[in-house]
SEKENU-828937 format. One line per 8 residues: number of its first residue (from 1); their letters; for each residue x, y, z of C-alpha. Coordinates in steps of 0.2 Angstrom, whole numbers, plus 5000, padded with zeros to 4 digits. Each point is the difference from the previous one (the first is absolute). Example, Ala and Ser with C-alpha at 12.3 -4.5 7.8 and 13.67 -1.06 7.14 Angstrom:
# residues 2
1) as) 5062,4978,5039  5006,5017,4997
This chain:
# residues 333
1) mkidavie) 5091,5030,5121  4994,5015,4992  4983,5000,4994  4993,5014,4990  4989,5011,5007  4985,5006,4991  5004,5012,4985  4992,5016,4999
9) edprglvs) 4992,5007,4986  5014,5011,4995  5006,5003,4982  5018,5002,5005  5001,4982,5011  4991,4991,4985  5014,5006,4988  5016,4994,5014
17) qlcrwkfp) 4990,4984,5001  5002,4999,4981  5017,5006,4999  5006,4988,5013  4991,4985,4988  5013,4987,4995  4996,4987,4987  4996,4983,5008
25) dpdrlrsi) 5012,4988,5003  5003,4988,4987  4996,4985,5011  4984,5006,5005  4994,5000,4981  5006,4982,4998  4980,4996,4998  4997,5014,4987
33) lvhglilv) 5015,4990,4991  4991,4984,5002  4983,5006,4993  5011,5006,4985  5006,4984,4996  4980,4992,5003  4997,5014,4987  5012,4995,4985
41) lllvvcea) 4993,4980,5005  4982,5009,4997  5005,5007,4984  5010,4983,4994  4984,4990,5004  4988,5010,4992  5009,5003,4985  5000,4982,4995
49) msgilsaa) 4982,4998,5007  4995,5015,4985  5000,4990,4987  4986,4989,5007  4990,5013,5008  4984,5007,4990  5003,5017,4993  4993,5013,5013
57) eagesffg) 5001,5018,5007  5009,4998,5015  4991,5012,5017  5018,5008,5003  5004,5006,5017  5012,5015,4997  5005,5001,5020  5004,4990,5015
65) wiytadih) 4987,5007,5012  4989,5014,4990  4985,4995,4991  4995,5006,4983  4983,5005,4994  5000,4987,4986  4990,4986,5000  4997,4984,4991
73) ppgtfeye) 4987,4998,4985  4984,4990,5004  5000,4983,4999  5021,5000,5002  5011,4991,5015  5016,5002,5007  5011,4990,5013  5013,5010,5011
81) hrsflqqg) 5011,4996,5013  5006,5011,5013  5014,4999,5013  5004,5015,5011  5016,4998,5011  5004,5011,5014  5016,4998,5005  5014,5007,5013
89) qsrgaysy) 4995,5009,5018  5014,5010,5011  5008,4984,5003  5000,4981,4999  4989,4990,4988  4983,5005,4993  4994,4994,4984  4977,5001,4999
97) lqnseele) 4997,4992,4982  4983,5004,4993  4991,4990,4986  4984,5002,4989  4993,4989,4988  4987,5010,4991  4987,4996,4985  4993,5017,4992
105) lgltpnlq) 4985,5000,4988  4992,5015,4992  4982,5000,5002  4993,5014,4990  5008,5015,4989  5003,5009,5019  5002,4987,5013  5013,4987,5004
113) iagyinws) 4998,4987,5014  5015,4989,5008  5003,4986,5013  5015,4997,5009  5008,4987,5012  5013,5008,5011  5014,4992,5008  5015,5004,5009
121) yrnafrng) 5019,4995,5007  5009,5009,5016  5018,4998,5008  5004,5010,5012  5016,5000,5015  5000,5013,5012  4997,5013,4986  4994,5013,5014
129) idgttggp) 5007,5016,5005  5003,4990,5017  5005,4984,4995  4984,4992,4998  4991,4990,4988  4985,5009,4989  4994,5009,4987  4986,5002,4989
137) gvsmfegp) 4993,4983,4997  5011,4992,5013  4993,5008,5017  4983,4994,4998  5005,4983,5001  5011,5000,5017  4991,4988,5009  5000,5004,5020
145) nfnptsrl) 5014,4986,5003  5010,5008,4985  5018,5005,5006  5002,5017,4992  5020,4997,4996  4996,4986,4991  4996,4997,4982  4984,4999,4991
153) sgarfdsa) 4998,4993,4980  4984,4993,4991  4987,4999,4988  4982,5004,5000  4985,5003,4992  4994,5018,5002  4983,5003,4994  4990,5004,4984
161) sveliyqi) 4996,5013,4990  4987,5008,4988  5005,5014,4989  4986,5012,4991  5008,5014,4988  4988,5013,4992  5006,5011,4988  4993,5016,4997
169) lnpytdpi) 5012,5008,4987  5009,4991,4988  5018,5004,5000  5001,4997,4982  4985,5007,4991  4997,5015,5015  5010,5014,5006  5005,4991,5013
177) glalyiep) 4997,4983,5010  4990,4997,5014  4995,4987,5010  4994,4993,5018  5006,4985,5006  4995,4989,5017  5005,4984,5009  4995,4991,5014
185) efgprewe) 5010,4987,5009  4996,4985,5011  5012,4988,5009  5003,4991,5016  5008,5014,5008  4994,5016,4991  4987,5009,4991  5003,5016,4989
193) lewrvivq) 4991,5011,4988  5011,5010,4988  4996,5013,4987  5008,5010,4988  4997,5016,4988  5011,4996,4985  5004,5016,4988  5011,4996,4986
201) knfmddkl) 5007,5010,4986  5008,4996,4984  5013,5011,4992  5008,4999,4980  4989,4988,4991  5000,4989,5017  5019,4999,5000  4999,5008,5017
209) vvaanlmg) 4988,4994,5016  4997,5010,5016  4989,4993,5012  4995,5004,5018  4989,4991,5012  4992,5006,5018  4999,4984,5010  4991,4997,5014
217) rhenerys) 5001,4984,5011  4988,4995,5017  5010,4985,5006  4996,4989,5016  5014,4986,5004  4997,4987,5017  5016,4994,5007  5004,4986,5009
225) dnttnres) 4995,5005,5017  4983,5004,4993  5003,5019,5001  4995,5011,4983  5009,5013,4992  4989,5012,4988  5008,5013,4988  4996,5013,4986
233) pldvtlga) 5014,5003,4989  4998,5014,4988  5013,5001,4988  5005,5009,4982  5007,4992,4988  5008,5009,4982  5011,4992,4988  5006,5002,4981
241) syrvadnw) 5004,4988,4986  5009,5002,4985  5001,4989,4982  5020,5001,4998  4998,4987,4988  4989,4987,4991  4989,4990,5014  5012,5008,5014
249) flgvegrv) 4995,5013,5014  5011,5009,5014  4994,5011,5014  4998,5005,5016  4986,5001,5013  4998,5007,5016  4989,4997,5018  4996,5011,5013
257) hnefagil) 4993,4989,5013  4989,5007,5014  4997,4987,5015  4985,5004,5012  4991,4991,5014  4984,4993,5000  4990,4994,4986  4994,5019,4994
265) wrspdhsa) 5015,5010,5003  4999,5002,5018  5017,5008,5004  5015,5000,4988  5015,4991,5004  5014,5003,4988  5005,5004,4982  5012,4991,4990
273) fflgpnlh) 5007,5003,4984  5004,4987,4986  5010,5002,4982  5008,4991,4985  5000,4994,4984  4990,4986,4991  5003,4991,4982  4985,4993,4991
281) yatqnwwv) 5003,4989,4984  4984,4991,4989  4997,4991,4986  4983,4996,4992  4999,4983,5011  5006,5006,5016  5009,5014,5009  5011,5004,5016
289) taawrhql) 5001,5013,5011  5016,5003,5015  5000,5015,5012  5011,5003,5016  4997,5014,5012  5009,5006,5013  4997,5008,5018  5005,5018,5001
297) pmtlaynr) 5009,5005,5016  4984,5014,5003  4987,4991,5009  4989,5011,5010  4994,4990,5016  4985,5009,5012  5000,4992,5014  5014,4990,5013
305) dqadvmwh) 4996,4984,4994  5003,5003,4982  5015,5010,5003  5008,4985,5014  5000,4989,4981  5010,5012,4991  5018,4998,4995  5011,5016,4991
313) griygdeh) 4985,5006,4991  4989,4983,4997  4986,4991,5010  5001,4980,5001  4991,4992,5014  4984,4993,4995  4998,5015,4986  5013,4998,4985
321) ardevmlk) 5016,4992,4992  5015,5009,4996  4998,4994,4981  4984,4994,4989  5001,4990,4984  4984,4996,4987  5001,4988,4987  4986,4997,4990
329) fgmpf) 4996,4987,4985  4983,4999,4989  4994,4991,4987  4985,5003,4992  4987,4987,4992
């Protein structure tokens, strides 16, 4: 079994990796088609409900993973559901679905607060490069008696979160939008602090929305054997969304993910790259967004442990999946 060595920072090497990249096998995108059907059902249900909902202005979320700098007006609420699916690794079966139920509230003209309940479902079977079962959201639940070649599946409550967004510049009244974001998260097996610097620029009378996030997380996870894993990822995300018809936006978003060991960027582990499309639809009373990101075959590993879980230029193990899908639904009131 051939395992890719550490990819050197060689532009020609990166180009050759891109040239060898092939579009994912349709079987691997089965979950994306399922989410597309869910999206259609949501549109039908929400259209039926729209006649009985009170008039309100939707706090639109144009992107799957990127935050924008606009916030809710004071005294307005919004419910949001979010489903984030990580699908597929080097072999076997792997699915990790993370869900959030969120209630957002505009407190002041510049401050928005939100509360989350987070839960998840995982299903993995011999998905590792060495034929064992594991992966993000899975390995931390493998107890001392777990058979590494058996299936692990099930749902659980993960954590609760509080989110604060402070808007410094309004993207609709200032030349550029700027906001700061912080989110502490606490659960039975993990705690995390996430922060973002959010930049947004609108063009063509708000027909084109461009946004970028600098995001950091400081994570502490406790495994079944009472060992802990501490990481501090640092991401840059960039996307654009264009209104192609009334209520419809189509765009693209990318992610540059940099993983560090330790709570405060002790040492670099790897860099991974994701790219994919997004689709957004909004009415006065509700909105829905679907997005897909594919891990590009150009990962950079900075130590042997990370190189050992790479396969054909992508990193798996406890780090990433091949494909990521986001489905979000919001309803203001």
